[in-house]
N, C-alpha and C positions, 0 to 999 in steps of 0.2 A: 324289266317287266317279266314275270314268270311265264313258263310255258302254258300253264293253265289259263292265264290271262289272254294270251294270244289266240288260243283255240276257242275260247268262249265268245269272242267277238266276231266270228266269221260265219255264224249260222244264219238263222231265218231272216226274211225281209221284215222291215218295220211295219207295225200296225198303226194306223192313224188314231187309234183309241188310246194309245199310251203317250206319256210324256217323255219316254226314253228316246235317246238319239238314234238315228238311223245308223246301221253298221256298214263299214266300207267293204268293197270287194277286195280280192286278194292282192291286186296290183297296188291299191291304195295302202294296204297294210305293210307292203314291203318298203315303203319310203321311210327314211330315218330323219329324226329332227335335225334341223340345222342349228348351229351354235351362234346365237346373237349375243351371248354374254352369260356369265355365271348364273345370274338370276333366272335367265330364260331356261337354262338347263333344268334347274329345280322346278320351275313352273311347268315345263314340258312333261317332266316325269309325273307331276301331280295331275296335270290335265289328262294325260294318257291313262293314268290309273282310275280316275273318276269316270272317264268315258267307258272304261272297262266295267266299272261297277254299275254304271247306268244301263249297260246292255247285258249284264249277267242274268241268267235265267231266274235266279231267286231274288232279283232286286225288287223292292216294294214299288208299286206304281204310285209314286208320290213325288213331291218336290225335293226329296232328300238327295237326288242325284246331282244337284248343283255342286260345282267344285268347292266353293267356299260357302259356309253358312252365313248368309247375309244378315242374320239376326245377331251375329257375334259383333265383336269390336269393329268399328268402321275400317281400321287399318288391316284387319286380319284377312289374309288371302289376297292382298293387293300387291301386284308386282310392277314397280315403276318402269321396268324395261318393256313390259307388255303395253303399258299405257302409251309409250312412244311409238307404237305401231300405227296409231291413228294418223292418217295422212293430212287431215284438215285442209284439203285442197278445195278452194271455193269453186273451182271448175270441174270437180269430180261429178261426172254424170251418173254415177252409181251410188250417190249419197244424197241424203236429205237433211235439212236443218242447218243452222248457222255454223260456219266454219270455226267460229270462236266460242261455240257453246261450251259450257263448263264440263259437260259429260258427253263422251263419245261411246256409243255402242257399236262394236264391230261384229258383224254376223258372218260366219263361214257356213255356207249352205249349198245344197244341191237341189235342183228343180225336180228330181225324181224322189226326193225324200219326203215321206208322208208327215214326219214330225216337223219338217221345215214348213210344209203347207199348213199344218196346224197352227204354228206360231204366226205365220203370215195372215191367216184368216181370223184367229181367235184373240191374239195378244197384241200384235204389232199396231193395228189401227188404234187401239186404246192408248198405246204409248205415244203414238204420233199426236193424237188429240191432246193428251195430258201434258206431254213434255216437249215434243218437237215444236208444236205451234207456239209455245210461250218462250222459246229460245233456250230452254234448259238442256235439251238433248239433241245430239246429231247422230244419225244412223249411217254407218258406212258398210256397204255390202262387199263381201269378198266371195267370188265364185270358187266353190270348193267341190268340184264334181268328183265323186268317188264311186259312182255306180255304173261306170262303163261309157260306151261310145255315145249313147243318147244323152247322158248327163253332160258330156263334153260339148255336144252339139247345142244343147239348150243353153249352156253357159255362154258359148260364143254368140248365140242368137240374142241373148239378153244384153250382152255388151254392144252388139250391133244396133239394137233398139235404142240403147242409151246414146249412141252417136247422133241420133235424131231427137234426143230429148224425151224418149218414151220408155226409159228403163222401168220406172215404177209402174207404169201402166202394163208393160209386158209382164212384170213380176206378178201383178194381180191376176192377169189372165192365165198365166202358167200355173199359179197356185189355186185356181178356182176348184171347187169340188168336182171330182171325177175327171179332171183333165189329165193327170199323169197316167191314168189307166189307159188312155188312148195312145200313149207313146209320144215321142218327140222326134218323129221323122221330119224330113225337110219340108214336106207339104204342110204338116201340122204346125211347124214352127213359123212358116210364112203366114198361115191362117191366124196364129196367135198374134203375130206382129200387126197384121191388118186389124184385128180386133183391138189391139192396143193403140191404134191410131198412128202407126208408123206411116209417114206420107210417101216415101220413096221406097217401094218394095224391092226394086232392082238394086238400089244402093244397099239396102238392108242385106240382101242375099250376098252381094259382093263383100260387104264388111264382115259378115258372119263367116265366110269362107276364107278370109284374108289372114295374112301373117300377123297383123296388129291384134286381131281378136285372140288368136292363139297365144300370142305373147302375153297379153293382159290376163288371160285366164291362167296361164302357167305361173305368172308372178303371184297371183292371189293364192293359187293352189300350194305353191312352195312355201308361202308364208304360213299357211295353215299347218302344213307338215312340220314346219320349223318350230312352231309353238307346242307341238305334241298333240294337236287335235287328231283324233282317230275316228270321229263319228260326226254326224250332222243332226241338228244344227249345233254349232259351238259358238260361244259368244265371249267377247271381252268387253267389260264395262269399266272404263278408266283403269285398265290393268287387272281387273278381277275376272278370272275365267269362270264361266258358267256353262255346263253341258246340258243339252236337251231342251225341249220345249216346255220349260217350267211354267208355273202359274203366273198370271199377271202380277199377283202379290209379290212373288219372288223378284221380278224385274223392278217393280215399284220400289221395293226396299233397297235393292242394289243401286238404282239410279239416284234415289234420295240420299243414300249414304255417300255416294260419289259426289253429289252436288255439295254436300256439307264439307267433305274433304277438300273440294276444289276452292273453297273460300279461304283456306289456310294458305299463307304465303309459301311458295315453293312447290305447291301441288299442281295437279293437272289444270285447274282453272287459270292459274297464273301463267303457265306455259302456253295455254291456248291463245292468250292475247297476242303473243309474239308470233305464234305459228300461223295465225289467220291473216296476218298482214301481207 
């Protein structure tokens, strides 16, 4: 990536009015992609470049910042190695939808990211209603805190809420309008957990402060760096990278194309049948 790319992505904070991804802090930018395979290296370079384009000052405020043009050929911009990052664990408390769903959307997000909140409020509920509820889509969350200590604390708190089966309720509370502006200090996170219906707040606090939460968040974070994600939100839809809080139509097209591909022998849908057992 060129020097101009790296400097262009370290400036202003995200505005919730745009679909562009949130930009990472300097610590996040210093991480280097891991090598999962030759295809991952290519995808990581592409993902990083498009994340840069999505945050460049002269980028158009439109859906064009998606990594792959989802109106193109269905196989264009799809990386099988990235599709394999779907965990499809029926016991995953930070996921929703059937473990054997033909399409898996993986979201790498930060609770302090305005664009992530925009996706959570404006787009995700429609996707759940249209695709998760009928068994087509599974959504897997990856904590990808890139905006400092409060981001890390909120990520661990979300994991802790998940241990009591209230991750998605915590997710909704944390992404509600105006919440991130109040910060994510310890008392605020406890209040959000209570709002989310977490029953045992003492356990919640112990879990959030514990080693297991830190390890789970770190695992998700390193996976995000490993695929070349440099901003939030970043998504994989059956191996197709998408950067930014794109329009609902963009996600509809990507999900429907992925569902069609999954019907072909040897694609993600076939693999899902074995992975979910």
